[in-house]
C-alpha positions as CSV (number, residue, x, y, z in Angstrom):
1,M,-19.2,-95.1,8.3
2,T,-21.7,-97.4,6.5
3,S,-21.4,-98.7,2.9
4,A,-24.2,-98.5,0.3
5,N,-23.6,-102.0,-1.0
6,R,-21.0,-104.7,-1.4
7,T,-19.3,-103.2,-4.5
8,D,-17.8,-100.1,-3.0
9,P,-16.2,-101.8,0.0
10,G,-14.7,-104.3,-2.5
11,R,-13.0,-101.5,-4.3
12,R,-11.8,-99.9,-1.0
13,L,-10.5,-103.3,0.1
14,A,-8.7,-103.8,-3.2
15,R,-6.7,-100.5,-2.6
16,R,-5.5,-102.0,0.7
17,L,-4.4,-105.1,-1.0
18,G,-2.4,-103.6,-3.9
19,H,0.9,-104.7,-2.4
20,L,0.0,-108.3,-3.1
21,R,-0.4,-107.9,-6.8
22,A,3.2,-109.0,-7.4
23,D,2.6,-112.2,-5.5
24,N,0.3,-113.5,-8.3
25,P,-2.5,-114.3,-5.7
26,V,-5.7,-116.3,-5.9
27,V,-8.8,-114.5,-4.6
28,L,-11.3,-116.8,-2.8
29,A,-14.7,-115.6,-1.9
30,L,-16.9,-117.1,0.8
31,P,-20.3,-117.5,-0.9
32,R,-22.6,-116.0,-1.3
33,G,-22.1,-112.5,0.2
34,G,-18.4,-112.4,-0.2
35,V,-18.5,-112.9,-3.9
36,P,-19.4,-109.3,-5.0
37,V,-16.7,-108.0,-2.7
38,A,-14.1,-110.5,-3.9
39,A,-15.0,-109.8,-7.6
40,E,-13.8,-106.2,-7.1
41,V,-10.6,-107.3,-5.5
42,A,-9.8,-109.9,-8.1
43,A,-10.4,-107.4,-11.0
44,A,-8.2,-104.8,-9.4
45,L,-5.4,-107.3,-8.7
46,D,-5.8,-109.1,-12.1
47,A,-6.1,-112.3,-10.1
48,P,-8.2,-115.4,-10.6
49,L,-11.4,-115.5,-8.6
50,D,-12.9,-118.7,-7.1
51,V,-15.2,-119.6,-4.3
52,L,-14.1,-121.4,-1.2
53,V,-17.1,-123.6,-0.2
54,V,-16.9,-124.3,3.5
55,R,-19.6,-126.0,5.5
56,K,-19.8,-125.8,9.3
57,L,-20.2,-129.0,11.2
58,G,-22.7,-128.2,13.9
59,V,-23.2,-130.3,17.0
60,P,-26.2,-132.5,16.3
61,A,-28.1,-131.4,19.5
62,Q,-27.0,-127.8,19.1
63,P,-26.4,-127.1,15.3
64,E,-25.4,-123.4,15.8
65,L,-22.4,-124.7,17.9
66,A,-19.5,-125.5,15.5
67,M,-17.6,-128.7,16.2
68,G,-15.6,-128.3,13.0
69,A,-15.9,-127.6,9.3
70,I,-15.3,-129.3,6.0
71,G,-14.0,-128.1,2.6
72,E,-13.4,-129.4,-0.9
73,G,-10.6,-131.8,-1.5
74,G,-11.4,-134.0,1.4
75,V,-10.4,-131.4,4.0
76,R,-11.9,-131.6,7.5
77,V,-11.1,-129.4,10.5
78,L,-12.3,-130.4,14.0
79,N,-12.6,-128.6,17.3
80,D,-11.5,-131.3,19.7
81,E,-12.7,-129.4,22.8
82,V,-16.2,-129.0,21.5
83,L,-16.3,-132.7,20.5
84,R,-15.3,-133.7,24.0
85,V,-17.6,-131.4,25.9
86,A,-20.6,-132.2,23.7
87,R,-19.8,-135.9,23.7
88,V,-20.3,-136.3,20.0
89,S,-20.0,-139.9,18.9
90,A,-18.1,-141.0,15.9
91,A,-21.3,-142.1,14.2
92,D,-22.9,-138.7,14.8
93,L,-19.9,-136.9,13.4
94,A,-19.8,-139.1,10.3
95,R,-23.5,-138.5,9.6
96,T,-23.1,-134.7,10.0
97,E,-20.0,-134.7,7.8
98,A,-21.7,-136.8,5.1
99,A,-24.7,-134.4,4.9
100,E,-22.6,-131.2,4.9
101,R,-20.1,-132.7,2.3
102,A,-23.0,-133.5,0.0
103,E,-24.3,-129.9,0.3
104,A,-20.8,-128.5,-0.3
105,E,-20.4,-130.5,-3.4
106,R,-23.9,-129.4,-4.6
107,R,-23.0,-125.8,-4.1
108,S,-19.6,-126.2,-5.8
109,R,-21.2,-127.6,-8.9
110,R,-23.9,-125.0,-8.8
111,F,-21.5,-122.1,-8.6
112,R,-18.7,-123.3,-10.9
113,G,-20.4,-125.4,-13.4
114,E,-17.8,-127.4,-15.3
115,R,-14.9,-125.2,-14.3
116,P,-12.4,-126.8,-11.9
117,R,-11.4,-125.1,-8.7
118,V,-8.3,-122.9,-8.9
119,P,-5.3,-124.7,-7.5
120,L,-3.9,-123.2,-4.3
121,A,-0.7,-125.2,-3.7
122,G,2.2,-122.8,-3.2
123,R,0.1,-119.7,-3.8
124,T,-0.7,-116.6,-1.9
125,V,-4.5,-116.8,-1.2
126,I,-6.7,-113.9,-0.3
127,I,-9.9,-115.0,1.4
128,V,-12.7,-112.5,1.2
129,D,-16.0,-112.2,2.9
130,D,-18.4,-109.2,3.2
131,G,-17.6,-108.9,6.9
132,I,-16.9,-110.8,10.1
133,A,-19.2,-111.1,13.1
134,T,-18.3,-114.3,15.0
135,G,-15.7,-115.4,12.4
136,A,-16.4,-119.2,12.6
137,T,-16.8,-119.6,8.8
138,A,-13.8,-117.4,7.9
139,R,-11.6,-119.2,10.5
140,A,-12.6,-122.6,9.0
141,A,-11.9,-121.2,5.5
142,C,-8.4,-120.2,6.5
143,L,-7.7,-123.7,7.8
144,V,-9.2,-125.3,4.7
145,A,-7.1,-123.2,2.3
146,R,-4.0,-124.0,4.3
147,A,-4.8,-127.7,4.1
148,Q,-5.2,-127.3,0.3
149,G,-1.6,-126.1,0.1
150,A,-1.8,-122.3,0.3
151,K,1.6,-120.9,1.1
152,R,0.4,-117.6,2.5
153,I,-3.1,-116.7,3.6
154,V,-4.5,-113.2,3.7
155,L,-7.9,-112.6,5.3
156,A,-9.6,-109.5,3.8
157,V,-12.9,-108.1,4.8
158,P,-14.6,-104.7,4.7
159,V,-15.6,-104.7,8.4
160,A,-14.8,-106.6,11.6
161,P,-14.7,-106.0,15.3
162,P,-11.3,-105.7,17.0
163,D,-11.6,-108.9,19.1
164,A,-12.4,-111.0,15.9
165,I,-9.3,-109.6,14.2
166,E,-7.1,-110.7,17.0
167,A,-8.5,-114.2,17.0
168,F,-7.4,-114.7,13.4
169,R,-3.8,-114.1,13.9
170,T,-3.2,-117.8,14.5
171,V,-4.7,-118.9,11.2
172,A,-3.9,-116.1,8.8
173,D,-0.6,-114.6,7.8
174,E,-2.1,-111.2,7.2
175,I,-5.4,-109.5,8.0
176,V,-6.7,-106.6,6.1
177,V,-9.9,-104.8,7.2
178,V,-11.3,-101.5,5.9
179,E,-13.4,-100.5,9.0
180,V,-13.0,-101.7,12.6
181,P,-15.9,-100.3,14.6
182,T,-15.8,-100.7,18.4
183,R,-19.3,-102.1,18.4
184,L,-20.7,-104.4,15.6
185,S,-23.7,-106.4,16.5
186,S,-24.2,-107.6,13.0
187,I,-22.5,-107.2,9.6
188,G,-25.8,-106.0,8.1
189,Q,-25.8,-102.8,10.2
190,W,-22.7,-101.6,8.3
191,Y,-24.5,-101.8,4.9
192,D,-27.3,-99.7,3.7
193,D,-28.2,-102.4,1.2
194,F,-27.6,-105.9,2.7
195,R,-29.9,-107.9,0.5
196,Q,-28.9,-111.5,0.1
197,T,-26.7,-112.3,-2.9
198,S,-28.4,-114.8,-5.2
199,D,-26.9,-117.9,-6.7
200,E,-27.4,-116.3,-10.1
201,Q,-25.2,-113.3,-9.1
202,V,-22.5,-115.6,-7.8
203,I,-22.5,-117.6,-11.0
204,R,-22.4,-114.5,-13.2
205,L,-19.5,-112.9,-11.3
206,L,-17.5,-116.1,-11.4
207,E,-18.1,-116.5,-15.2
208,E,-17.1,-112.9,-15.8
209,A,-13.9,-113.4,-13.9
210,A,-13.1,-116.7,-15.7
211,T,-13.3,-115.0,-19.1
212,R,-10.7,-112.3,-18.2
213,R,-7.9,-113.6,-20.3
214,T,-5.1,-112.0,-22.3
215,A,-5.0,-113.7,-25.7
216,L,-2.1,-112.6,-27.9
217,T,-2.8,-113.6,-31.5
218,D,-0.3,-113.1,-34.3
219,V,2.6,-113.9,-32.1
220,V,5.7,-114.8,-34.1
221,I,8.3,-117.3,-33.0
222,P,11.8,-116.8,-34.6
223,A,13.3,-120.1,-35.5
224,G,16.6,-119.7,-37.5
225,R,15.8,-118.6,-41.0
226,V,12.0,-118.8,-40.6
227,E,9.3,-117.2,-38.5
228,L,6.4,-119.3,-37.2
229,P,3.0,-117.9,-36.3
230,A,1.6,-118.7,-32.8
231,D,-1.2,-118.1,-30.4
232,L,-0.4,-117.4,-26.8
233,T,-3.2,-117.4,-24.3
234,V,-2.5,-116.3,-20.7
235,P,-5.3,-116.9,-18.2
236,T,-5.3,-114.6,-15.1
237,G,-3.1,-116.0,-12.4
238,A,-1.3,-118.5,-14.7
239,T,0.9,-121.0,-12.9
240,G,2.6,-122.5,-15.9
241,V,2.8,-122.4,-19.7
242,V,2.2,-125.4,-22.0
243,V,3.7,-125.5,-25.5
244,F,1.8,-127.6,-28.1
245,A,3.4,-129.7,-30.8
246,H,0.9,-130.9,-33.3
247,G,1.3,-134.0,-35.5
248,S,1.3,-134.5,-39.2
249,G,-1.2,-132.6,-41.3
250,S,-2.2,-130.4,-38.3
251,G,-1.4,-126.9,-37.0
252,R,-2.0,-124.3,-34.3
253,R,-5.7,-124.0,-35.3
254,S,-6.4,-127.8,-34.8
255,P,-9.8,-128.1,-33.1
256,R,-8.5,-131.0,-31.0
257,N,-5.5,-129.0,-29.7
258,Q,-7.7,-126.0,-29.2
259,Q,-10.1,-128.0,-27.1
260,V,-7.3,-129.4,-24.9
261,A,-5.8,-125.9,-24.6
262,A,-9.1,-124.4,-23.4
263,T,-9.2,-127.0,-20.6
264,L,-5.7,-126.2,-19.6
265,Q,-6.5,-122.5,-19.5
266,D,-9.4,-123.3,-17.2
267,G,-6.7,-124.8,-14.9
268,C,-4.7,-121.5,-14.8
269,L,-2.2,-122.7,-17.4
270,A,-1.1,-120.5,-20.3
271,T,-0.9,-122.2,-23.7
272,L,1.3,-121.6,-26.7
273,L,0.0,-123.1,-30.0
274,F,2.2,-122.6,-33.0
275,D,2.9,-124.0,-36.5
276,L,6.1,-126.1,-36.3
277,L,6.6,-125.8,-40.1
278,T,6.0,-123.1,-42.7
279,P,3.5,-123.9,-45.4
280,A,6.4,-124.6,-47.9
281,E,8.1,-126.9,-45.4
282,A,4.9,-128.8,-44.6
283,A,4.4,-129.5,-48.3
284,D,7.4,-131.8,-48.1
285,R,6.1,-134.9,-46.4
286,A,9.7,-135.8,-45.2
287,N,9.7,-132.7,-42.9
288,V,6.6,-134.0,-41.0
289,F,8.7,-136.9,-39.9
290,D,12.0,-135.1,-39.3
291,I,11.8,-135.3,-35.5
292,E,15.1,-133.4,-35.1
293,L,13.8,-130.5,-37.1
294,L,10.5,-130.4,-35.3
295,A,12.3,-130.6,-32.0
296,S,14.5,-127.6,-32.9
297,R,11.3,-125.6,-33.5
298,M,10.1,-126.7,-30.0
299,V,13.4,-125.4,-28.5
300,A,12.9,-122.1,-30.4
301,A,9.5,-121.7,-28.9
302,I,10.7,-122.5,-25.4
303,S,13.5,-120.0,-25.9
304,W,11.0,-117.3,-27.0
305,I,8.8,-118.0,-23.9
306,R,11.8,-117.2,-21.7
307,S,11.9,-113.6,-23.0
308,S,8.1,-113.2,-23.0
309,E,5.6,-112.1,-20.4
310,V,5.3,-115.7,-19.1
311,G,9.1,-116.2,-19.0
312,G,9.1,-116.9,-15.3
313,L,6.6,-119.7,-15.5
314,P,7.5,-123.4,-15.5
315,V,7.1,-125.0,-19.0
316,G,5.2,-128.1,-20.0
317,L,5.0,-129.7,-23.5
318,F,1.9,-131.3,-25.1
319,G,2.5,-133.4,-28.2
320,A,0.3,-135.3,-30.6
321,S,1.4,-137.9,-33.1
322,T,4.9,-137.0,-34.4
323,G,4.7,-133.8,-32.2
324,A,5.0,-136.0,-29.1
325,A,8.4,-137.3,-30.3
326,A,9.5,-133.8,-31.0
327,A,8.5,-132.7,-27.5
328,L,10.4,-135.6,-25.9
329,W,13.5,-134.9,-28.1
330,A,13.4,-131.1,-27.3
331,A,13.2,-131.9,-23.6
332,T,16.7,-133.5,-23.8
333,E,18.4,-130.6,-25.5
334,P,21.1,-128.7,-23.6
335,G,19.8,-125.8,-21.6
336,V,16.1,-126.8,-22.0
337,R,14.2,-127.0,-18.7
338,V,10.8,-128.8,-19.0
339,G,8.6,-129.5,-16.0
340,A,6.2,-132.1,-17.6
341,I,5.3,-133.7,-20.9
342,V,2.0,-135.1,-22.1
343,S,1.6,-137.2,-25.3
344,R,-1.8,-137.7,-27.0
345,G,-1.9,-140.6,-29.4
346,G,1.8,-139.9,-29.9
347,R,4.8,-141.6,-31.4
348,P,7.3,-141.5,-28.6
349,D,9.2,-144.3,-30.3
350,L,10.3,-141.8,-33.0
351,A,12.4,-140.1,-30.3
352,G,14.3,-143.4,-30.0
353,P,17.8,-142.6,-28.8
354,R,16.7,-139.6,-26.7
355,L,14.1,-141.5,-24.6
356,P,16.6,-142.6,-21.8
357,H,17.6,-139.0,-21.4
358,V,14.0,-137.7,-20.8
359,T,13.8,-136.9,-17.1
360,A,10.6,-134.7,-17.2
361,P,7.5,-136.6,-15.8
362,T,5.8,-137.9,-18.9
363,L,2.1,-139.0,-19.4
364,L,1.4,-141.1,-22.4
365,I,-2.3,-141.2,-23.5
366,V,-3.5,-143.7,-26.1
367,G,-6.9,-144.9,-27.2
368,S,-7.6,-148.6,-26.6
369,R,-8.6,-149.0,-30.3
370,D,-5.3,-147.6,-31.5
371,S,-3.6,-151.0,-31.0
372,T,-0.4,-150.4,-33.1
373,V,0.3,-147.0,-31.4
374,L,-0.5,-148.4,-28.0
375,E,2.1,-151.1,-28.4
376,L,4.7,-148.6,-29.6
377,N,3.9,-146.5,-26.5
378,R,4.3,-149.5,-24.2
379,R,7.7,-150.2,-25.6
380,A,8.8,-146.5,-25.5
381,Q,7.7,-146.1,-21.9
382,R,10.2,-148.8,-20.9
383,D,13.0,-146.7,-22.3
384,L,12.0,-143.4,-20.7
385,G,14.6,-142.1,-18.2
386,G,12.2,-140.4,-15.8
387,K,8.8,-140.9,-14.2
388,S,6.1,-141.9,-16.6
389,R,2.5,-143.2,-16.8
390,L,0.5,-144.8,-19.6
391,E,-3.2,-144.0,-19.7
392,V,-5.4,-146.0,-22.0
393,I,-8.7,-144.4,-22.9
394,E,-11.3,-147.1,-23.4
395,G,-13.1,-147.1,-26.7
396,A,-11.0,-144.3,-28.2
397,S,-9.3,-144.5,-31.6
398,H,-6.2,-142.6,-32.7
399,L,-7.9,-139.2,-33.1
400,F,-10.1,-139.5,-30.0
401,E,-13.2,-138.7,-32.1
402,E,-15.5,-140.8,-29.9
403,P,-17.9,-138.9,-27.6
404,G,-16.2,-137.9,-24.3
405,T,-12.8,-139.3,-25.2
406,L,-11.1,-136.1,-26.0
407,D,-12.6,-134.5,-22.9
408,R,-10.9,-137.2,-20.9
409,V,-7.6,-136.6,-22.6
410,A,-7.9,-132.9,-21.7
411,E,-8.7,-133.6,-18.1
412,L,-5.8,-136.0,-17.7
413,A,-3.4,-133.5,-19.3
414,R,-4.6,-130.8,-17.0
415,E,-4.2,-132.9,-13.9
416,W,-0.7,-133.9,-15.0
417,F,0.5,-130.4,-15.7
418,V,-1.1,-128.9,-12.6
419,Q,0.7,-131.6,-10.5
420,H,4.1,-131.3,-12.1
421,L,4.2,-127.6,-12.8
422,G,3.5,-126.7,-9.2
423,S,0.4,-128.3,-7.6
424,A,-0.9,-131.8,-6.9
425,E,-4.3,-130.5,-5.8
426,W,-6.4,-132.1,-8.6
427,L,-5.0,-135.6,-8.4
428,G,-7.2,-136.7,-5.6
429,A,-4.8,-136.4,-2.7
430,P,-6.0,-138.2,0.4
431,P,-8.2,-136.3,2.9
432,V,-6.4,-133.9,5.2
433,W,-7.7,-133.6,8.7
434,Y,-6.8,-130.8,11.0
435,S,-7.8,-130.0,14.6
436,F,-8.1,-126.6,16.2
């Protein structure tokens, strides 16, 4: 049977993929035609949607013949047999790869805008196209996703011929196809409407998927005799949750923390922003510097997370000013498990005796113009018990109010948390080369 357009087969495909919902999968579309199909799958599975930009490396003298493919993250897959038979020189291969990589980067920027790609490391990845004819691009996509760290790869398409399906069993862990006609000369013959998907459609569908979030406002964190208001935001497909600890004179509605939180959410990280002190407590300046009290509130928030909808996710801590000391202190409390810590213009020195017991990987971010705090961070870093890194943002002052400086803080924080809460994908890992 034929299909009217790409939307209906996407829904039919989603019904075949329902068993993967519990795996918290990532849905990757092969642009452009695969995006409308994948959008239906991602919506049905409540999964993040991204594109997998793959470019075929054609033999220079015969461009339709694939000698390999390239993908984002420095991934390259090569067909050694074609390279040998076609006698492709290293120089020709390098020129072809450079041209295709430039085009892949252009398309990635065009489709995603400022959003980072969804991390794949350790994830179940569903690769979706609008159909398979020869399967060269889809095969390369499976290899690229594997090279980017995917744990399990599921290839899902509305239509494909039997011989193509068999060929994929060496590169995909599971293959899901709605229709398997005995004869399929082209994918277009299976659709009544096979008009080309536009760039604008791709961008719109990706933006719509990116805004599918569950934001739980008016959350309350019980902390002994007090209750603390909090905002929990859970992006679709979250891979970790980051608890924010603000500094003196700040709170969960701090524009700076909210900006950083939005960047983390774009990286598939849930965020919990909460007020560490009640209004009455905050009125007493001594409480702002009571690191042990602030740390106890962090521990209460982490405990609350364990019983919440994100209870199974690894936890990271993001602290600013005195909140950074509270985060470091809390990470050393008995029974507290923290995967990573980031300090923004923080006072880690105020965690003094606890620093040698901090084993969670810690990133210290300080502005170059914040000289006093920078020196305090350098001294504190020497006392930290686990892996640590100090990043100095050139031209930034204590509050990172200079243009672009807070953006850089957010990017560094996202990279650190993505790496240490389950994926190293955004830290610029060296190119991965595969042959097939």
